[in-house]
N, C-alpha and C positions, 0 to 999 in steps of 0.2 A: 529368474532371480527365485531362491528357493525361500520364503518364507511362510512359516506356522499357520496354521489356519486362524487361532486366538489371533493372530496378530493381525490379517485378514481384516476382522472383523472388528476389531479395533480402529483400522483404517477406514471401513464404513462407518462407522457411527462416527469418527471426529471428522468425515466427509459430510456428513450429516449437520452435525452441529456448524462446520461452516458455513451451509447453505442459507441458515439462521443469519448469520452475520454477513451473510454477501445482502439478504434480503433488509436488514436492517441498514447497510451502506449504500444502497440502491433509492431505502428513504429520505437518505439524507442528501441523496446526489439529487433527489427532485428538489427540495427545499435548496437549494445550495442556489444563490444568487448566476444571474447570466455569467460576472466576469470573476465569478470565483466559482469554478467546476473543474478546473484540472487536477488539484488534491483530491474531490473528491472522485472525480474518474480514474485515478491511483490507487486509490482508497479499493474500488469496487471491483478492478481490477488485479488486484494483489489479492481479494478474497476469492474470486472468485476461480484465479491460476491455484489457490493452495487446495481449491475442492479437486480440480482437475489432478492437482500432483498427489493429492490421498488417494481418491478413486484407481490411478495409476500405480500405487504402491499395492492398494488392494487387489490390484488385478494382477500384481506381476509382473509388469509391462518396461522393462528398461527405458525403453524409446519415450515412452511418455514421462518417466522418468528424467531424461535429460532434456528435453524438449520444455516442459515444464521448470524446468532450473531455469535453462535459459533465459525465458522469459519472468521468472523472477526476479533474476537476477537484473535485467532492464530494467525493471520496473524498482526496485531500490535504489538500482544507479540515479534515474529521473528521480526517485523522493529525495535522495540524496543532495543530488545538486541543488535541488527548488530549496532544499533548507537550508544548505551553504547562502547557497543568493540570497533566500530572504534576510538572515542574521546579516550579511554582511550589506546589505540594505537597511537594516533595523539599525545597526551601527552609525552607518554613514551620516544617516540624517538625524539632525541635534534637536533635542527632545523641546517643547516650546517651555520659553523662560532661560534656556540654555544660548551662548553663542556669542555674536559680538555685540557689546555694549553703545550704547549711542555717543556717541564723541562729546555731548554737549555734558554727562554725567560724570 
C-alpha cells in the first residue's frame, strides 16, 4: 500500500494512544470478579488487536491489515452475540414485584 509519511506518523501516534487504553483495560480485567471476566477479556483483545491494526497500517502491511481485520471481526461478533443474549435474558426474567399475583388477592 502507498501511504503518505504524515499518515504513517498519525497511525503510530494512534497506536500509542491505543496502548494507553490497553493498559487501562488490563487494569479493569484484573479487578473483575472471576465469573465476570469474559467481557473485559474481549475488551482487552479488541484494544490489543486495534494496536496491531494501527501498526500494520503505519507499516503499510496488507497482510497484517487482513489478519487483524479478521480477528477484529470475530471479536466484534462475540461481543455482539453476548450483548444480544444478555438483552434476551434480561427481558425474559420478570423484575421484582411483577409476575403472577397469588390466588387469594
